[in-house]
N, C-alpha and C positions, 0 to 999 in steps of 0.2 A: 822618795823614802821615808815620808813622815812615819812608818808606823811600824818599822824596822827595829828589831831587839838593838840593845847592845852588843857588843861579842861578849862582854864579861855576862848578860843575861841568858847569853847561848851557852855558852860555858857551865851554868851554873844548871842550868835545864838539862846539858847532856850529863854534868857528875851526877845526880840527883837519878836519872835514868841507870847510870854505871852501877849505884848502890843499890839501886830496884833491881837489877839484872844480875848484879854479880852475889848479892846475898841468897836468889833462890835457884843460882846455880850451884854453891857449894852446897847446898841443900839436896837440890834435885841428884848432883853427882853421889853423894854418899847414900839416896837410897837407892840410885841405880845399882853403884855396885853391891848394895846389900841384896836388892832383887834379883839380879843376876846370879848371885853365890847360893842364894835358896832357891831360885829356877823361879821363880814368880810368873806368874800370867800377865802381872801387869808392869814387868820388865822392859819391854819394848815403847810405851806410852812414858815413862819414867827417861827412858833413854832418850825419844824423842823431843821431852822439855829439857833435858840436860843440853842438847843440841841448840833447841830454841835459845835456852838462854844464854850459853856462848855466843851465839852469832848475835844477840840483842848487848852483850856486852863488847863485844869487837868493834859494835858499831857505833856504841856510847863511845869508848875511847877514843875514836879514829875521829867522830866529831867534834873533841871536844878542841882540836889543833885547831890556830890561828890560819892554817891554811884552809882547811874545811870554810873559815865563815869567810874569806875573803873569797872563795870559787865562789861562794852562794847569791852573795853579795854583787858579783861580777856578771852571774846569770841574770840577778832579779833586774840591773842596771839593762842588760841585754834585752832583754824581754819588754820591757818597756819601751825599747828603742825602734821595736819592732811595730810595722803598720797593723791597724786593726783588724784586718783580714788576716794576716799571717798568722796574729795569735787567736782566731775564732778557727781559723785552721787548722794549729795547732792543738789547740784542745780539743777539736772535734776527733782528731786522730787518736790523741793521748785516749779519750773514751772510750772510744771504737775499741782498741788494744789492748786496754783494763776491763773493757766488758769481754771480750775475748777470752782474753786469760784468765778471767775469773769463771768463765764457763768450762775452759781446760781444766781448770783446778777442780772446782767441783765435778763437774759431769764427766771425765776421764776417769775418777775411782767408781762412779757410779756403773758406767760402761764395762770397765775390767769386772767386776764384782756381776755383773750380770750374765760374763762368761763364767766364770769360775765357781759362781755358788749360784745356779737357776733358782727359783722361784721364790726368793726373797722380795719384801719393798725395797722402794731405792733409799728410802731411809737408813735400812739397815745395811743396804751394802756402804752409805755414807758414815754410816755406825763405826763400821768397821776399819774403815779408811781413817777416820781423825786423828791417830796416833801420827799418822803417817803423813798426813795432809799438812801437820802444823810445820815441819821442818821447809819443805817447799813453798810454803804462804809465808814464814819470816824470812827465809832468805833472797824470795823474790823483793819483799819490802825493803831490807837491807843493801840489795844490789841499786833501787830505786833510792835511795840515800846517800850509799856514796859514790853511784855514776853521776848526781845533780856536778858533785866538788871533783869528780873527775875530769868532766867535759867543760866546766868550768875552768878548770887550770888550762886545758889542752886548749880552748879557744882565744884565752889570753897568749898563749905564749906562740900562737901563729899572728896575733895582730900585728900590724907593723909599728912603728915606735916613728912619731916626728908629727 
């Protein structure tokens, strides 16, 4: 663990991320309300930004907790205790899952767009889905961040003491 950041460093980084997601959240919330009240065509886009910034603010505030740092440290120790073959296998499974998930996130809207609005290019379908794609992509990243801490705590809870 020679290159591990200290708990104070991690808290500072997550605090900066909380600030950089809280300020745009306040601004986008005001813009979203104004866009909805004026029936703007960009209201959906601003609503997706508002949801995205609120997810990042929640994750940043969650990750500032000392329990999160301890869980991540525990997961890192467990990772290095595995054999090299197990680490390679886990990395390959993760890479395949990530590639499949990216294919689903970007390919799904293109396929749905081809059914709903035939005759456009695939880029046009993706451009129409960008405001909607922003939220699930952010949610998946937030789940990955929070899930690491939850798994670390649960594996530590089942470890026999002694």
